[in-house]
mmCIF file of the N, C-alpha and C atoms, coordinates in Angstrom:
data_MODEL
# 
_entry.id   MODEL 
# 
loop_
_atom_site.group_PDB 
_atom_site.id 
_atom_site.type_symbol 
_atom_site.label_atom_id 
_atom_site.label_alt_id 
_atom_site.label_comp_id 
_atom_site.label_asym_id 
_atom_site.label_entity_id 
_atom_site.label_seq_id 
_atom_site.pdbx_PDB_ins_code 
_atom_site.Cartn_x 
_atom_site.Cartn_y 
_atom_site.Cartn_z 
_atom_site.occupancy 
_atom_site.B_iso_or_equiv 
_atom_site.pdbx_formal_charge 
_atom_site.auth_seq_id 
_atom_site.auth_comp_id 
_atom_site.auth_asym_id 
_atom_site.auth_atom_id 
_atom_site.pdbx_PDB_model_num 
ATOM 1   N N  . MET A 1 1  ? -3.757 -29.268 17.874  1.00 0.00 ? 1  MET A N  1 
ATOM 2   C CA . MET A 1 1  ? -4.579 -28.133 17.504  1.00 0.00 ? 1  MET A CA 1 
ATOM 3   C C  . MET A 1 1  ? -4.056 -26.845 18.155  1.00 0.00 ? 1  MET A C  1 
ATOM 4   N N  . LYS A 1 2  ? -3.652 -26.934 19.427  1.00 0.00 ? 2  LYS A N  1 
ATOM 5   C CA . LYS A 1 2  ? -3.122 -25.751 20.105  1.00 0.00 ? 2  LYS A CA 1 
ATOM 6   C C  . LYS A 1 2  ? -1.838 -25.273 19.433  1.00 0.00 ? 2  LYS A C  1 
ATOM 7   N N  . THR A 1 3  ? -1.052 -26.224 18.945  1.00 0.00 ? 3  THR A N  1 
ATOM 8   C CA . THR A 1 3  ? 0.187  -25.862 18.262  1.00 0.00 ? 3  THR A CA 1 
ATOM 9   C C  . THR A 1 3  ? -0.113 -25.111 16.968  1.00 0.00 ? 3  THR A C  1 
ATOM 10  N N  . LEU A 1 4  ? -1.111 -25.559 16.226  1.00 0.00 ? 4  LEU A N  1 
ATOM 11  C CA . LEU A 1 4  ? -1.495 -24.905 14.984  1.00 0.00 ? 4  LEU A CA 1 
ATOM 12  C C  . LEU A 1 4  ? -1.997 -23.483 15.243  1.00 0.00 ? 4  LEU A C  1 
ATOM 13  N N  . VAL A 1 5  ? -2.781 -23.296 16.271  1.00 0.00 ? 5  VAL A N  1 
ATOM 14  C CA . VAL A 1 5  ? -3.290 -21.974 16.624  1.00 0.00 ? 5  VAL A CA 1 
ATOM 15  C C  . VAL A 1 5  ? -2.132 -21.058 17.041  1.00 0.00 ? 5  VAL A C  1 
ATOM 16  N N  . ALA A 1 6  ? -1.227 -21.570 17.850  1.00 0.00 ? 6  ALA A N  1 
ATOM 17  C CA . ALA A 1 6  ? -0.079 -20.772 18.289  1.00 0.00 ? 6  ALA A CA 1 
ATOM 18  C C  . ALA A 1 6  ? 0.810  -20.395 17.107  1.00 0.00 ? 6  ALA A C  1 
ATOM 19  N N  . LEU A 1 7  ? 1.011  -21.311 16.188  1.00 0.00 ? 7  LEU A N  1 
ATOM 20  C CA . LEU A 1 7  ? 1.815  -21.040 15.003  1.00 0.00 ? 7  LEU A CA 1 
ATOM 21  C C  . LEU A 1 7  ? 1.153  -19.983 14.119  1.00 0.00 ? 7  LEU A C  1 
ATOM 22  N N  . THR A 1 8  ? -0.154 -20.071 13.966  1.00 0.00 ? 8  THR A N  1 
ATOM 23  C CA . THR A 1 8  ? -0.893 -19.095 13.158  1.00 0.00 ? 8  THR A CA 1 
ATOM 24  C C  . THR A 1 8  ? -0.813 -17.707 13.778  1.00 0.00 ? 8  THR A C  1 
ATOM 25  N N  . ILE A 1 9  ? -0.988 -17.616 15.084  1.00 0.00 ? 9  ILE A N  1 
ATOM 26  C CA . ILE A 1 9  ? -0.912 -16.331 15.775  1.00 0.00 ? 9  ILE A CA 1 
ATOM 27  C C  . ILE A 1 9  ? 0.492  -15.738 15.652  1.00 0.00 ? 9  ILE A C  1 
ATOM 28  N N  . SER A 1 10 ? 1.503  -16.570 15.774  1.00 0.00 ? 10 SER A N  1 
ATOM 29  C CA . SER A 1 10 ? 2.888  -16.096 15.636  1.00 0.00 ? 10 SER A CA 1 
ATOM 30  C C  . SER A 1 10 ? 3.149  -15.567 14.230  1.00 0.00 ? 10 SER A C  1 
ATOM 31  N N  . ALA A 1 11 ? 2.648  -16.267 13.223  1.00 0.00 ? 11 ALA A N  1 
ATOM 32  C CA . ALA A 1 11 ? 2.845  -15.834 11.837  1.00 0.00 ? 11 ALA A CA 1 
ATOM 33  C C  . ALA A 1 11 ? 2.136  -14.508 11.578  1.00 0.00 ? 11 ALA A C  1 
ATOM 34  N N  . LEU A 1 12 ? 0.931  -14.357 12.082  1.00 0.00 ? 12 LEU A N  1 
ATOM 35  C CA . LEU A 1 12 ? 0.197  -13.093 11.914  1.00 0.00 ? 12 LEU A CA 1 
ATOM 36  C C  . LEU A 1 12 ? 0.897  -11.943 12.616  1.00 0.00 ? 12 LEU A C  1 
ATOM 37  N N  . ALA A 1 13 ? 1.415  -12.189 13.813  1.00 0.00 ? 13 ALA A N  1 
ATOM 38  C CA . ALA A 1 13 ? 2.128  -11.142 14.548  1.00 0.00 ? 13 ALA A CA 1 
ATOM 39  C C  . ALA A 1 13 ? 3.404  -10.738 13.817  1.00 0.00 ? 13 ALA A C  1 
ATOM 40  N N  . ALA A 1 14 ? 4.134  -11.700 13.274  1.00 0.00 ? 14 ALA A N  1 
ATOM 41  C CA . ALA A 1 14 ? 5.366  -11.405 12.543  1.00 0.00 ? 14 ALA A CA 1 
ATOM 42  C C  . ALA A 1 14 ? 5.075  -10.611 11.273  1.00 0.00 ? 14 ALA A C  1 
ATOM 43  N N  . SER A 1 15 ? 4.012  -10.962 10.555  1.00 0.00 ? 15 SER A N  1 
ATOM 44  C CA . SER A 1 15 ? 3.688  -10.230 9.332   1.00 0.00 ? 15 SER A CA 1 
ATOM 45  C C  . SER A 1 15 ? 3.194  -8.823  9.651   1.00 0.00 ? 15 SER A C  1 
ATOM 46  N N  . ALA A 1 16 ? 2.465  -8.646  10.742  1.00 0.00 ? 16 ALA A N  1 
ATOM 47  C CA . ALA A 1 16 ? 2.011  -7.312  11.145  1.00 0.00 ? 16 ALA A CA 1 
ATOM 48  C C  . ALA A 1 16 ? 3.206  -6.436  11.513  1.00 0.00 ? 16 ALA A C  1 
ATOM 49  N N  . LEU A 1 17 ? 4.194  -6.999  12.176  1.00 0.00 ? 17 LEU A N  1 
ATOM 50  C CA . LEU A 1 17 ? 5.396  -6.249  12.530  1.00 0.00 ? 17 LEU A CA 1 
ATOM 51  C C  . LEU A 1 17 ? 6.170  -5.844  11.274  1.00 0.00 ? 17 LEU A C  1 
ATOM 52  N N  . ALA A 1 18 ? 6.256  -6.729  10.301  1.00 0.00 ? 18 ALA A N  1 
ATOM 53  C CA . ALA A 1 18 ? 6.968  -6.420  9.061   1.00 0.00 ? 18 ALA A CA 1 
ATOM 54  C C  . ALA A 1 18 ? 6.275  -5.302  8.296   1.00 0.00 ? 18 ALA A C  1 
ATOM 55  N N  . VAL A 1 19 ? 4.960  -5.320  8.249   1.00 0.00 ? 19 VAL A N  1 
ATOM 56  C CA . VAL A 1 19 ? 4.217  -4.277  7.548   1.00 0.00 ? 19 VAL A CA 1 
ATOM 57  C C  . VAL A 1 19 ? 4.345  -2.951  8.286   1.00 0.00 ? 19 VAL A C  1 
ATOM 58  N N  . ALA A 1 20 ? 4.284  -2.978  9.599   1.00 0.00 ? 20 ALA A N  1 
ATOM 59  C CA . ALA A 1 20 ? 4.350  -1.745  10.385  1.00 0.00 ? 20 ALA A CA 1 
ATOM 60  C C  . ALA A 1 20 ? 5.721  -1.084  10.302  1.00 0.00 ? 20 ALA A C  1 
ATOM 61  N N  . SER A 1 21 ? 6.779  -1.865  10.143  1.00 0.00 ? 21 SER A N  1 
ATOM 62  C CA . SER A 1 21 ? 8.128  -1.290  10.120  1.00 0.00 ? 21 SER A CA 1 
ATOM 63  C C  . SER A 1 21 ? 8.627  -0.988  8.719   1.00 0.00 ? 21 SER A C  1 
ATOM 64  N N  . ALA A 1 22 ? 7.843  -1.283  7.684   1.00 0.00 ? 22 ALA A N  1 
ATOM 65  C CA . ALA A 1 22 ? 8.265  -1.030  6.308   1.00 0.00 ? 22 ALA A CA 1 
ATOM 66  C C  . ALA A 1 22 ? 8.218  0.465   6.002   1.00 0.00 ? 22 ALA A C  1 
ATOM 67  N N  . ALA A 1 23 ? 9.056  0.876   5.054   1.00 0.00 ? 23 ALA A N  1 
ATOM 68  C CA . ALA A 1 23 ? 9.055  2.279   4.618   1.00 0.00 ? 23 ALA A CA 1 
ATOM 69  C C  . ALA A 1 23 ? 7.764  2.577   3.874   1.00 0.00 ? 23 ALA A C  1 
ATOM 70  N N  . PRO A 1 24 ? 7.329  3.824   3.863   1.00 0.00 ? 24 PRO A N  1 
ATOM 71  C CA . PRO A 1 24 ? 6.114  4.156   3.131   1.00 0.00 ? 24 PRO A CA 1 
ATOM 72  C C  . PRO A 1 24 ? 6.276  3.856   1.644   1.00 0.00 ? 24 PRO A C  1 
ATOM 73  N N  . ALA A 1 25 ? 5.187  3.507   1.001   1.00 0.00 ? 25 ALA A N  1 
ATOM 74  C CA . ALA A 1 25 ? 5.247  3.110   -0.401  1.00 0.00 ? 25 ALA A CA 1 
ATOM 75  C C  . ALA A 1 25 ? 5.650  4.259   -1.314  1.00 0.00 ? 25 ALA A C  1 
ATOM 76  N N  . ASN A 1 26 ? 5.439  5.488   -0.895  1.00 0.00 ? 26 ASN A N  1 
ATOM 77  C CA . ASN A 1 26 ? 5.751  6.610   -1.761  1.00 0.00 ? 26 ASN A CA 1 
ATOM 78  C C  . ASN A 1 26 ? 7.120  7.228   -1.477  1.00 0.00 ? 26 ASN A C  1 
ATOM 79  N N  . ALA A 1 27 ? 7.963  6.565   -0.694  1.00 0.00 ? 27 ALA A N  1 
ATOM 80  C CA . ALA A 1 27 ? 9.301  7.105   -0.410  1.00 0.00 ? 27 ALA A CA 1 
ATOM 81  C C  . ALA A 1 27 ? 10.102 7.182   -1.697  1.00 0.00 ? 27 ALA A C  1 
ATOM 82  N N  . GLY A 1 28 ? 10.556 8.384   -2.066  1.00 0.00 ? 28 GLY A N  1 
ATOM 83  C CA . GLY A 1 28 ? 11.333 8.563   -3.283  1.00 0.00 ? 28 GLY A CA 1 
ATOM 84  C C  . GLY A 1 28 ? 10.494 8.627   -4.537  1.00 0.00 ? 28 GLY A C  1 
ATOM 85  N N  . CYS A 1 29 ? 9.187  8.856   -4.410  1.00 0.00 ? 29 CYS A N  1 
ATOM 86  C CA . CYS A 1 29 ? 8.300  8.900   -5.573  1.00 0.00 ? 29 CYS A CA 1 
ATOM 87  C C  . CYS A 1 29 ? 7.566  10.235  -5.642  1.00 0.00 ? 29 CYS A C  1 
ATOM 88  N N  . GLN A 1 30 ? 7.216  10.626  -6.855  1.00 0.00 ? 30 GLN A N  1 
ATOM 89  C CA . GLN A 1 30 ? 6.424  11.825  -7.081  1.00 0.00 ? 30 GLN A CA 1 
ATOM 90  C C  . GLN A 1 30 ? 5.413  11.483  -8.161  1.00 0.00 ? 30 GLN A C  1 
ATOM 91  N N  . ALA A 1 31 ? 4.147  11.810  -7.930  1.00 0.00 ? 31 ALA A N  1 
ATOM 92  C CA . ALA A 1 31 ? 3.097  11.426  -8.866  1.00 0.00 ? 31 ALA A CA 1 
ATOM 93  C C  . ALA A 1 31 ? 2.219  12.620  -9.210  1.00 0.00 ? 31 ALA A C  1 
ATOM 94  N N  . GLY A 1 32 ? 1.570  12.529  -10.349 1.00 0.00 ? 32 GLY A N  1 
ATOM 95  C CA . GLY A 1 32 ? 0.598  13.515  -10.782 1.00 0.00 ? 32 GLY A CA 1 
ATOM 96  C C  . GLY A 1 32 ? -0.576 12.801  -11.427 1.00 0.00 ? 32 GLY A C  1 
ATOM 97  N N  . TRP A 1 33 ? -1.759 13.429  -11.389 1.00 0.00 ? 33 TRP A N  1 
ATOM 98  C CA . TRP A 1 33 ? -2.942 12.783  -11.913 1.00 0.00 ? 33 TRP A CA 1 
ATOM 99  C C  . TRP A 1 33 ? -3.867 13.818  -12.534 1.00 0.00 ? 33 TRP A C  1 
ATOM 100 N N  . THR A 1 34 ? -4.514 13.463  -13.637 1.00 0.00 ? 34 THR A N  1 
ATOM 101 C CA . THR A 1 34 ? -5.567 14.265  -14.259 1.00 0.00 ? 34 THR A CA 1 
ATOM 102 C C  . THR A 1 34 ? -6.714 13.318  -14.581 1.00 0.00 ? 34 THR A C  1 
ATOM 103 N N  . PRO A 1 35 ? -7.879 13.820  -14.936 1.00 0.00 ? 35 PRO A N  1 
ATOM 104 C CA . PRO A 1 35 ? -8.976 12.916  -15.320 1.00 0.00 ? 35 PRO A CA 1 
ATOM 105 C C  . PRO A 1 35 ? -8.645 12.048  -16.533 1.00 0.00 ? 35 PRO A C  1 
ATOM 106 N N  . TRP A 1 36 ? -7.680 12.449  -17.350 1.00 0.00 ? 36 TRP A N  1 
ATOM 107 C CA . TRP A 1 36 ? -7.330 11.699  -18.552 1.00 0.00 ? 36 TRP A CA 1 
ATOM 108 C C  . TRP A 1 36 ? -6.164 10.742  -18.347 1.00 0.00 ? 36 TRP A C  1 
ATOM 109 N N  . GLY A 1 37 ? -5.466 10.858  -17.239 1.00 0.00 ? 37 GLY A N  1 
ATOM 110 C CA . GLY A 1 37 ? -4.342 9.965   -16.995 1.00 0.00 ? 37 GLY A CA 1 
ATOM 111 C C  . GLY A 1 37 ? -3.397 10.554  -15.968 1.00 0.00 ? 37 GLY A C  1 
ATOM 112 N N  . GLY A 1 38 ? -2.301 9.877   -15.755 1.00 0.00 ? 38 GLY A N  1 
ATOM 113 C CA . GLY A 1 38 ? -1.337 10.348  -14.773 1.00 0.00 ? 38 GLY A CA 1 
ATOM 114 C C  . GLY A 1 38 ? -0.032 9.607   -14.894 1.00 0.00 ? 38 GLY A C  1 
ATOM 115 N N  . GLY A 1 39 ? 0.858  9.892   -13.980 1.00 0.00 ? 39 GLY A N  1 
ATOM 116 C CA . GLY A 1 39 ? 2.157  9.242   -14.006 1.00 0.00 ? 39 GLY A CA 1 
ATOM 117 C C  . GLY A 1 39 ? 2.860  9.345   -12.674 1.00 0.00 ? 39 GLY A C  1 
ATOM 118 N N  . GLU A 1 40 ? 3.944  8.599   -12.562 1.00 0.00 ? 40 GLU A N  1 
ATOM 119 C CA . GLU A 1 40 ? 4.719  8.578   -11.331 1.00 0.00 ? 40 GLU A CA 1 
ATOM 120 C C  . GLU A 1 40 ? 6.179  8.356   -11.667 1.00 0.00 ? 40 GLU A C  1 
ATOM 121 N N  . ILE A 1 41 ? 7.054  9.069   -10.958 1.00 0.00 ? 41 ILE A N  1 
ATOM 122 C CA . ILE A 1 41 ? 8.501  8.881   -11.074 1.00 0.00 ? 41 ILE A CA 1 
ATOM 123 C C  . ILE A 1 41 ? 9.003  8.417   -9.713  1.00 0.00 ? 41 ILE A C  1 
ATOM 124 N N  . CYS A 1 42 ? 9.710  7.296   -9.679  1.00 0.00 ? 42 CYS A N  1 
ATOM 125 C CA . CYS A 1 42 ? 10.301 6.784   -8.440  1.00 0.00 ? 42 CYS A CA 1 
ATOM 126 C C  . CYS A 1 42 ? 11.801 6.616   -8.646  1.00 0.00 ? 42 CYS A C  1 
ATOM 127 N N  . ASP A 1 43 ? 12.586 7.153   -7.716  1.00 0.00 ? 43 ASP A N  1 
ATOM 128 C CA . ASP A 1 43 ? 14.038 7.072   -7.793  1.00 0.00 ? 43 ASP A CA 1 
ATOM 129 C C  . ASP A 1 43 ? 14.579 6.203   -6.671  1.00 0.00 ? 43 ASP A C  1 
ATOM 130 N N  . GLY A 1 44 ? 15.523 5.332   -7.004  1.00 0.00 ? 44 GLY A N  1 
ATOM 131 C CA . GLY A 1 44 ? 16.151 4.464   -6.031  1.00 0.00 ? 44 GLY A CA 1 
ATOM 132 C C  . GLY A 1 44 ? 17.318 5.156   -5.338  1.00 0.00 ? 44 GLY A C  1 
ATOM 133 N N  . PRO A 1 45 ? 18.004 4.438   -4.471  1.00 0.00 ? 45 PRO A N  1 
ATOM 134 C CA . PRO A 1 45 ? 19.150 5.020   -3.759  1.00 0.00 ? 45 PRO A CA 1 
ATOM 135 C C  . PRO A 1 45 ? 20.322 5.301   -4.708  1.00 0.00 ? 45 PRO A C  1 
ATOM 136 N N  . VAL A 1 46 ? 21.132 6.285   -4.340  1.00 0.00 ? 46 VAL A N  1 
ATOM 137 C CA . VAL A 1 46 ? 22.285 6.672   -5.162  1.00 0.00 ? 46 VAL A CA 1 
ATOM 138 C C  . VAL A 1 46 ? 23.465 5.755   -4.844  1.00 0.00 ? 46 VAL A C  1 
ATOM 139 N N  . ALA A 1 47 ? 24.077 5.221   -5.888  1.00 0.00 ? 47 ALA A N  1 
ATOM 140 C CA . ALA A 1 47 ? 25.263 4.369   -5.747  1.00 0.00 ? 47 ALA A CA 1 
ATOM 141 C C  . ALA A 1 47 ? 26.496 5.255   -5.541  1.00 0.00 ? 47 ALA A C  1 
ATOM 142 N N  . PRO A 1 48 ? 27.623 4.671   -5.107  1.00 0.00 ? 48 PRO A N  1 
ATOM 143 C CA . PRO A 1 48 ? 28.847 5.459   -4.892  1.00 0.00 ? 48 PRO A CA 1 
ATOM 144 C C  . PRO A 1 48 ? 29.327 6.218   -6.138  1.00 0.00 ? 48 PRO A C  1 
ATOM 145 N N  . ASP A 1 49 ? 29.017 5.712   -7.336  1.00 0.00 ? 49 ASP A N  1 
ATOM 146 C CA . ASP A 1 49 ? 29.448 6.396   -8.562  1.00 0.00 ? 49 ASP A CA 1 
ATOM 147 C C  . ASP A 1 49 ? 28.487 7.499   -9.005  1.00 0.00 ? 49 ASP A C  1 
ATOM 148 N N  . GLY A 1 50 ? 27.421 7.758   -8.230  1.00 0.00 ? 50 GLY A N  1 
ATOM 149 C CA . GLY A 1 50 ? 26.484 8.834   -8.545  1.00 0.00 ? 50 GLY A CA 1 
ATOM 150 C C  . GLY A 1 50 ? 25.300 8.404   -9.392  1.00 0.00 ? 50 GLY A C  1 
ATOM 151 N N  . ASN A 1 51 ? 25.191 7.128   -9.708  1.00 0.00 ? 51 ASN A N  1 
ATOM 152 C CA . ASN A 1 51 ? 24.076 6.635   -10.510 1.00 0.00 ? 51 ASN A CA 1 
ATOM 153 C C  . ASN A 1 51 ? 22.956 6.121   -9.615  1.00 0.00 ? 51 ASN A C  1 
ATOM 154 N N  . PHE A 1 52 ? 21.734 6.177   -10.132 1.00 0.00 ? 52 PHE A N  1 
ATOM 155 C CA . PHE A 1 52 ? 20.585 5.612   -9.434  1.00 0.00 ? 52 PHE A CA 1 
ATOM 156 C C  . PHE A 1 52 ? 19.584 5.108   -10.466 1.00 0.00 ? 52 PHE A C  1 
ATOM 157 N N  . GLU A 1 53 ? 18.668 4.240   -10.017 1.00 0.00 ? 53 GLU A N  1 
ATOM 158 C CA . GLU A 1 53 ? 17.646 3.705   -10.905 1.00 0.00 ? 53 GLU A CA 1 
ATOM 159 C C  . GLU A 1 53 ? 16.394 4.568   -10.824 1.00 0.00 ? 53 GLU A C  1 
ATOM 160 N N  . ARG A 1 54 ? 15.862 4.952   -11.988 1.00 0.00 ? 54 ARG A N  1 
ATOM 161 C CA . ARG A 1 54 ? 14.617 5.729   -12.060 1.00 0.00 ? 54 ARG A CA 1 
ATOM 162 C C  . ARG A 1 54 ? 13.580 4.891   -12.803 1.00 0.00 ? 54 ARG A C  1 
ATOM 163 N N  . CYS A 1 55 ? 12.385 4.826   -12.228 1.00 0.00 ? 55 CYS A N  1 
ATOM 164 C CA . CYS A 1 55 ? 11.268 4.152   -12.872 1.00 0.00 ? 55 CYS A CA 1 
ATOM 165 C C  . CYS A 1 55 ? 10.170 5.176   -13.118 1.00 0.00 ? 55 CYS A C  1 
ATOM 166 N N  . GLN A 1 56 ? 9.689  5.246   -14.348 1.00 0.00 ? 56 GLN A N  1 
ATOM 167 C CA . GLN A 1 56 ? 8.610  6.150   -14.718 1.00 0.00 ? 56 GLN A CA 1 
ATOM 168 C C  . GLN A 1 56 ? 7.419  5.319   -15.158 1.00 0.00 ? 56 GLN A C  1 
ATOM 169 N N  . SER A 1 57 ? 6.274  5.580   -14.545 1.00 0.00 ? 57 SER A N  1 
ATOM 170 C CA . SER A 1 57 ? 5.040  4.878   -14.886 1.00 0.00 ? 57 SER A CA 1 
ATOM 171 C C  . SER A 1 57 ? 4.031  5.893   -15.395 1.00 0.00 ? 57 SER A C  1 
ATOM 172 N N  . THR A 1 58 ? 3.280  5.513   -16.416 1.00 0.00 ? 58 THR A N  1 
ATOM 173 C CA . THR A 1 58 ? 2.230  6.375   -16.937 1.00 0.00 ? 58 THR A CA 1 
ATOM 174 C C  . THR A 1 58 ? 0.981  5.553   -17.194 1.00 0.00 ? 58 THR A C  1 
ATOM 175 N N  . GLY A 1 59 ? -0.134 6.223   -17.179 1.00 0.00 ? 59 GLY A N  1 
ATOM 176 C CA . GLY A 1 59 ? -1.401 5.595   -17.502 1.00 0.00 ? 59 GLY A CA 1 
ATOM 177 C C  . GLY A 1 59 ? -2.312 6.622   -18.136 1.00 0.00 ? 59 GLY A C  1 
ATOM 178 N N  . VAL A 1 60 ? -2.867 6.293   -19.305 1.00 0.00 ? 60 VAL A N  1 
ATOM 179 C CA . VAL A 1 60 ? -3.767 7.194   -20.011 1.00 0.00 ? 60 VAL A CA 1 
ATOM 180 C C  . VAL A 1 60 ? -4.954 6.386   -20.505 1.00 0.00 ? 60 VAL A C  1 
ATOM 181 N N  . LEU A 1 61 ? -6.141 6.753   -20.040 1.00 0.00 ? 61 LEU A N  1 
ATOM 182 C CA . LEU A 1 61 ? -7.385 6.113   -20.465 1.00 0.00 ? 61 LEU A CA 1 
ATOM 183 C C  . LEU A 1 61 ? -7.317 4.590   -20.375 1.00 0.00 ? 61 LEU A C  1 
ATOM 184 N N  . GLY A 1 62 ? -6.730 4.089   -19.318 1.00 0.00 ? 62 GLY A N  1 
ATOM 185 C CA . GLY A 1 62 ? -6.665 2.644   -19.098 1.00 0.00 ? 62 GLY A CA 1 
ATOM 186 C C  . GLY A 1 62 ? -5.449 1.965   -19.689 1.00 0.00 ? 62 GLY A C  1 
ATOM 187 N N  . PHE A 1 63 ? -4.638 2.656   -20.452 1.00 0.00 ? 63 PHE A N  1 
ATOM 188 C CA . PHE A 1 63 ? -3.429 2.083   -21.041 1.00 0.00 ? 63 PHE A CA 1 
ATOM 189 C C  . PHE A 1 63 ? -2.220 2.709   -20.364 1.00 0.00 ? 63 PHE A C  1 
ATOM 190 N N  . GLY A 1 64 ? -1.151 1.951   -20.218 1.00 0.00 ? 64 GLY A N  1 
ATOM 191 C CA . GLY A 1 64 ? 0.036  2.509   -19.583 1.00 0.00 ? 64 GLY A CA 1 
ATOM 192 C C  . GLY A 1 64 ? 1.149  1.497   -19.484 1.00 0.00 ? 64 GLY A C  1 
ATOM 193 N N  . GLY A 1 65 ? 2.185  1.894   -18.763 1.00 0.00 ? 65 GLY A N  1 
ATOM 194 C CA . GLY A 1 65 ? 3.319  1.014   -18.588 1.00 0.00 ? 65 GLY A CA 1 
ATOM 195 C C  . GLY A 1 65 ? 4.365  1.652   -17.695 1.00 0.00 ? 65 GLY A C  1 
ATOM 196 N N  . THR A 1 66 ? 5.433  0.902   -17.465 1.00 0.00 ? 66 THR A N  1 
ATOM 197 C CA . THR A 1 66 ? 6.527  1.350   -16.606 1.00 0.00 ? 66 THR A CA 1 
ATOM 198 C C  . THR A 1 66 ? 7.843  1.144   -17.337 1.00 0.00 ? 66 THR A C  1 
ATOM 199 N N  . ASN A 1 67 ? 8.733  2.114   -17.197 1.00 0.00 ? 67 ASN A N  1 
ATOM 200 C CA . ASN A 1 67 ? 10.057 2.039   -17.804 1.00 0.00 ? 67 ASN A CA 1 
ATOM 201 C C  . ASN A 1 67 ? 11.080 2.381   -16.733 1.00 0.00 ? 67 ASN A C  1 
ATOM 202 N N  . CYS A 1 68 ? 12.055 1.495   -16.503 1.00 0.00 ? 68 CYS A N  1 
ATOM 203 C CA . CYS A 1 68 ? 13.118 1.726   -15.518 1.00 0.00 ? 68 CYS A CA 1 
ATOM 204 C C  . CYS A 1 68 ? 14.464 1.826   -16.233 1.00 0.00 ? 68 CYS A C  1 
ATOM 205 N N  . PHE A 1 69 ? 15.310 2.753   -15.765 1.00 0.00 ? 69 PHE A N  1 
ATOM 206 C CA . PHE A 1 69 ? 16.613 2.952   -16.387 1.00 0.00 ? 69 PHE A CA 1 
ATOM 207 C C  . PHE A 1 69 ? 17.571 3.578   -15.379 1.00 0.00 ? 69 PHE A C  1 
ATOM 208 N N  . ILE A 1 70 ? 18.861 3.588   -15.699 1.00 0.00 ? 70 ILE A N  1 
ATOM 209 C CA . ILE A 1 70 ? 19.901 4.129   -14.825 1.00 0.00 ? 70 ILE A CA 1 
ATOM 210 C C  . ILE A 1 70 ? 20.192 5.575   -15.221 1.00 0.00 ? 70 ILE A C  1 
ATOM 211 N N  . VAL A 1 71 ? 20.268 6.455   -14.208 1.00 0.00 ? 71 VAL A N  1 
ATOM 212 C CA . VAL A 1 71 ? 20.495 7.891   -14.429 1.00 0.00 ? 71 VAL A CA 1 
ATOM 213 C C  . VAL A 1 71 ? 21.617 8.345   -13.501 1.00 0.00 ? 71 VAL A C  1 
ATOM 214 N N  . ASN A 1 72 ? 22.391 9.337   -13.944 1.00 0.00 ? 72 ASN A N  1 
ATOM 215 C CA . ASN A 1 72 ? 23.416 9.941   -13.100 1.00 0.00 ? 72 ASN A CA 1 
ATOM 216 C C  . ASN A 1 72 ? 22.836 11.169  -12.417 1.00 0.00 ? 72 ASN A C  1 
ATOM 217 N N  . VAL A 1 73 ? 23.210 11.389  -11.153 1.00 0.00 ? 73 VAL A N  1 
ATOM 218 C CA . VAL A 1 73 ? 22.677 12.503  -10.372 1.00 0.00 ? 73 VAL A CA 1 
ATOM 219 C C  . VAL A 1 73 ? 22.937 13.841  -11.074 1.00 0.00 ? 73 VAL A C  1 
ATOM 220 N N  . GLY A 1 74 ? 24.093 13.995  -11.697 1.00 0.00 ? 74 GLY A N  1 
ATOM 221 C CA . GLY A 1 74 ? 24.444 15.256  -12.330 1.00 0.00 ? 74 GLY A CA 1 
ATOM 222 C C  . GLY A 1 74 ? 23.649 15.578  -13.575 1.00 0.00 ? 74 GLY A C  1 
ATOM 223 N N  . SER A 1 75 ? 23.109 14.567  -14.260 1.00 0.00 ? 75 SER A N  1 
ATOM 224 C CA . SER A 1 75 ? 22.409 14.824  -15.514 1.00 0.00 ? 75 SER A CA 1 
ATOM 225 C C  . SER A 1 75 ? 20.937 14.444  -15.481 1.00 0.00 ? 75 SER A C  1 
ATOM 226 N N  . ALA A 1 76 ? 20.388 14.169  -14.313 1.00 0.00 ? 76 ALA A N  1 
ATOM 227 C CA . ALA A 1 76 ? 18.993 13.732  -14.211 1.00 0.00 ? 76 ALA A CA 1 
ATOM 228 C C  . ALA A 1 76 ? 18.043 14.880  -14.512 1.00 0.00 ? 76 ALA A C  1 
ATOM 229 N N  . GLN A 1 77 ? 17.118 14.652  -15.431 1.00 0.00 ? 77 GLN A N  1 
ATOM 230 C CA . GLN A 1 77 ? 16.071 15.630  -15.758 1.00 0.00 ? 77 GLN A CA 1 
ATOM 231 C C  . GLN A 1 77 ? 14.737 14.928  -15.731 1.00 0.00 ? 77 GLN A C  1 
ATOM 232 N N  . PRO A 1 78 ? 13.815 15.223  -14.891 1.00 0.00 ? 78 PRO A N  1 
ATOM 233 C CA . PRO A 1 78 ? 13.886 16.183  -13.793 1.00 0.00 ? 78 PRO A CA 1 
ATOM 234 C C  . PRO A 1 78 ? 14.856 15.712  -12.711 1.00 0.00 ? 78 PRO A C  1 
ATOM 235 N N  . PRO A 1 79 ? 15.243 16.613  -11.801 1.00 0.00 ? 79 PRO A N  1 
ATOM 236 C CA . PRO A 1 79 ? 16.181 16.238  -10.743 1.00 0.00 ? 79 PRO A CA 1 
ATOM 237 C C  . PRO A 1 79 ? 15.677 15.075  -9.894  1.00 0.00 ? 79 PRO A C  1 
ATOM 238 N N  . ARG A 1 80 ? 16.588 14.433  -9.170  1.00 0.00 ? 80 ARG A N  1 
ATOM 239 C CA . ARG A 1 80 ? 16.290 13.259  -8.354  1.00 0.00 ? 80 ARG A CA 1 
ATOM 240 C C  . ARG A 1 80 ? 15.190 13.560  -7.345  1.00 0.00 ? 80 ARG A C  1 
ATOM 241 N N  . VAL A 1 81 ? 14.244 12.610  -7.197  1.00 0.00 ? 81 VAL A N  1 
ATOM 242 C CA . VAL A 1 81 ? 13.099 12.752  -6.311  1.00 0.00 ? 81 VAL A CA 1 
ATOM 243 C C  . VAL A 1 81 ? 13.331 12.047  -4.983  1.00 0.00 ? 81 VAL A C  1 
ATOM 244 N N  . GLY A 1 82 ? 14.328 11.200  -4.886  1.00 0.00 ? 82 GLY A N  1 
ATOM 245 C CA . GLY A 1 82 ? 14.535 10.320  -3.732  1.00 0.00 ? 82 GLY A CA 1 
ATOM 246 C C  . GLY A 1 82 ? 14.653 11.001  -2.394  1.00 0.00 ? 82 GLY A C  1 
ATOM 247 N N  . PRO A 1 83 ? 14.560 10.178  -1.349  1.00 0.00 ? 83 PRO A N  1 
ATOM 248 C CA . PRO A 1 83 ? 14.630 10.711  0.018   1.00 0.00 ? 83 PRO A CA 1 
ATOM 249 C C  . PRO A 1 83 ? 16.010 11.236  0.385   1.00 0.00 ? 83 PRO A C  1 
# 
């Protein structure tokens, strides 16, 4: 029983450390909201060739979705939001 308690405490401490050291959820994201809906653009890290992944999410009156695609830094519209 003592082993089970010690194992549980260790697991909780490890998960708390992982959550505390994680990057904020909004790193590289920009969002907007209105009473009728909203959206968010999140940009991933830039690769050596200048490309990055952009995900755009929208929601309107309970309906929405997410679309992710590859964009080049030079032609991104709107410009890159990332850190």
